[in-house]
C-alpha positions in Angstrom: 0.0 -0.1 0.1 1.3 3.3 -0.9 -0.3 6.9 -0.6 1.3 10.1 -1.5 -1.0 13.2 -0.6 -0.4 16.5 -2.3 -1.7 19.4 -0.4 -1.6 23.1 0.5 -2.7 24.1 3.9 -6.0 25.6 4.5 -7.4 24.5 1.1 -9.9 22.0 0.0 -7.1 19.4 0.5 -7.9 19.7 4.2 -10.8 17.3 3.9 -8.5 14.8 2.4 -6.0 15.2 5.1 -8.8 14.7 7.7 -9.9 11.6 5.9 -6.5 10.0 5.8 -6.1 10.7 9.7 -9.5 9.2 10.2 -8.7 6.0 8.2 -5.4 5.6 10.1 -3.4 4.5 7.1 0.2 5.5 6.3 0.6 8.3 3.8 3.3 10.6 2.6 2.6 14.2 2.5 3.9 16.6 -0.3 3.3 20.2 0.4 2.9 22.5 -2.7 3.5 26.2 -2.5 0.5 27.6 -4.4 1.9 31.2 -4.4 5.0 29.9 -6.0 3.0 28.0 -8.7 4.1 24.4 -7.8 0.7 23.1 -8.8 1.5 24.2 -12.4 4.7 22.4 -12.7 5.0 19.5 -15.2 5.5 16.7 -12.6 2.3 17.7 -10.7 0.4 18.3 -13.9 1.1 14.7 -14.7 -0.7 13.9 -11.6 -3.6 16.4 -11.9 -3.8 18.1 -15.2 -6.1 20.7 -13.6 -3.2 22.0 -11.7 -5.0 22.0 -8.3 -4.8 20.3 -4.9 -5.8 18.0 -3.6 -4.5 14.9 -5.4 -3.2 11.5 -4.3 -1.2 8.8 -5.9 -2.6 5.5 -4.7 -0.4 2.6 -5.4 0.9 4.4 -8.5 -2.6 5.5 -9.7 -3.3 9.3 -9.7 -6.6 10.4 -8.3 -7.9 14.0 -8.3 -10.9 16.0 -7.3 -11.7 15.7 -3.5 -14.9 14.0 -3.8 -13.4 11.3 -6.1 -10.5 10.9 -3.7 -13.0 10.5 -0.8 -15.0 7.8 -2.5 -11.8 5.9 -3.7 -10.3 6.0 -0.1 -13.7 5.1 1.4 -14.1 2.1 -0.9 -10.4 1.0 -0.4 -10.0 1.4 3.3 -13.1 2.9 4.8 -15.5 -0.2 4.8 -13.3 -2.3 6.9 -12.8 0.5 9.5 -16.5 1.4 9.5 -16.1 4.9 8.1 -17.8 4.1 4.7 -20.9 1.9 4.0 -20.4 -1.4 2.1 -21.2 -1.5 -1.6 -24.7 -2.6 -2.5 -26.2 -1.2 0.7 -28.9 1.4 1.1 -26.4 3.1 3.4 -23.8 3.5 0.6 -26.3 5.0 -1.7 -27.3 7.7 0.9 -23.6 8.3 1.8 -22.8 9.0 -1.8 -25.9 11.2 -2.1 -25.1 13.3 0.8 -21.4 13.6 0.1 -22.0 14.7 -3.5 -24.8 17.0 -2.4 -22.4 18.8 -0.1 -20.1 19.6 -2.8 -22.3 19.9 -6.0 -25.4 21.6 -4.4 -24.5 23.4 -1.0 -20.7 23.9 -2.0 -21.6 25.4 -5.3 -24.1 27.8 -3.9 -21.5 29.0 -1.3 -18.9 29.5 -4.1 -21.5 31.6 -6.1 -22.1 33.6 -3.0 -18.3 34.3 -2.4 -18.0 35.2 -6.1 -20.4 38.0 -5.5 -19.3 39.1 -2.0 -15.7 38.2 -1.4 -13.0 40.7 -1.0 -10.8 39.0 -3.6 -13.3 39.7 -6.3 -13.3 43.1 -7.8 -16.5 45.1 -6.8 -17.4 45.8 -10.5 -17.7 42.0 -11.1 -20.0 41.5 -8.1 -23.7 41.3 -8.3 -25.7 42.2 -5.3 -29.1 40.9 -6.4 -27.5 37.4 -7.3 -25.8 37.4 -3.8 -29.1 38.0 -2.0 -30.7 35.2 -4.2 -27.9 32.7 -3.5 -28.0 33.6 0.1 -31.6 32.3 0.2 -30.5 29.2 -1.5 -27.9 28.6 1.0 -30.4 29.0 3.8 -32.8 26.6 2.2 -29.9 24.0 1.9 -28.9 24.5 5.6 -32.5 24.1 6.5 -32.6 20.8 4.6 -29.4 19.5 6.3 -30.9 20.6 9.7 -34.0 18.6 9.0 -32.0 15.7 8.0 -30.3 15.8 11.3 -33.4 16.0 13.3 -33.3 12.9 15.7 -30.1 11.8 14.1 -26.5 11.8 15.4 -25.1 11.4 12.0 -26.2 12.1 8.3 -26.2 8.4 7.3 -26.4 5.5 9.7 -25.7 5.3 13.4 -22.0 6.4 13.4 -19.6 8.9 11.9 -18.6 8.2 8.2 -16.9 10.1 5.4 -20.4 11.7 4.5 -20.3 13.5 7.7 -16.7 14.4 7.4 -17.1 15.9 3.9 -20.3 18.0 4.8 -18.6 19.0 8.1 -15.5 20.4 6.3 -17.6 22.2 3.9 -19.9 23.7 6.5 -17.0 24.3 8.9 -15.2 26.6 6.4 -17.9 28.1 4.5 -20.4 29.1 7.2 -18.0 31.3 9.2 -16.3 32.7 6.0 -19.7 33.8 4.7 -20.7 34.9 8.1 -24.0 33.0 8.0 -26.3 33.0 11.1 -27.1 29.5 11.8 -29.0 30.0 15.0 -32.1 28.7 13.3 -30.5 25.4 12.7 -29.8 23.8 16.1 -29.4 20.3 14.7 -26.8 21.4 12.4 -24.9 23.4 15.0 -24.8 20.3 17.5 -23.7 18.0 14.8 -21.1 20.4 13.4 -19.7 20.9 16.8 -19.2 17.2 17.3 -17.5 16.6 14.0 -15.1 19.4 14.3 -14.2 18.3 17.8 -12.5 15.2 16.4 -8.8 14.7 16.6 -8.5 14.1 12.9 -10.1 17.5 12.2 -7.8 19.3 14.4 -4.7 17.5 13.0 -5.7 18.6 9.4 -6.5 22.1 10.5 -3.2 22.5 12.1 -1.2 21.3 9.2 1.4 23.8 7.9 
């Protein structure tokens, strides 16, 4: 077994770092200096032609896009460790649905919001009415997640798995960055607090 993990601190690679820590598998970390353009160098482009982190090389095979990496790692190592549902089970189908919902639906809404409010986007390129509309969409999605967590400790099944991890990494970064008031979502608040108190999260967040 060989895992090489390419990352930059405080990026979307953090969720993969957290995943590797939870799985408890040995891996080699390779830090890329994004400001220096390490992610655009030929050696790394051969691993991820998009020139972005995260990426892993798993037993010689490159894998990129964080959701794909999560799923591959879950299938390879997570089932036996109880961190990913077994193939063919209803829980696997639900875990895939919620993991991808977090990236494709909730995550995309947050990114559209940041594109219209972020300080790194020139004001002339921002669109206030779109930001207001997307904020409503974000709240609708957070309400949906809060409802899912009503009476549940975890998003899928009766214990923590990578679907919780992926959603918590998204919410834990995006909610405070966007300064979203989540007081109306007590289930989400309780769940997020429990996920981000895990040692794997703390290790990933403290990476330099």
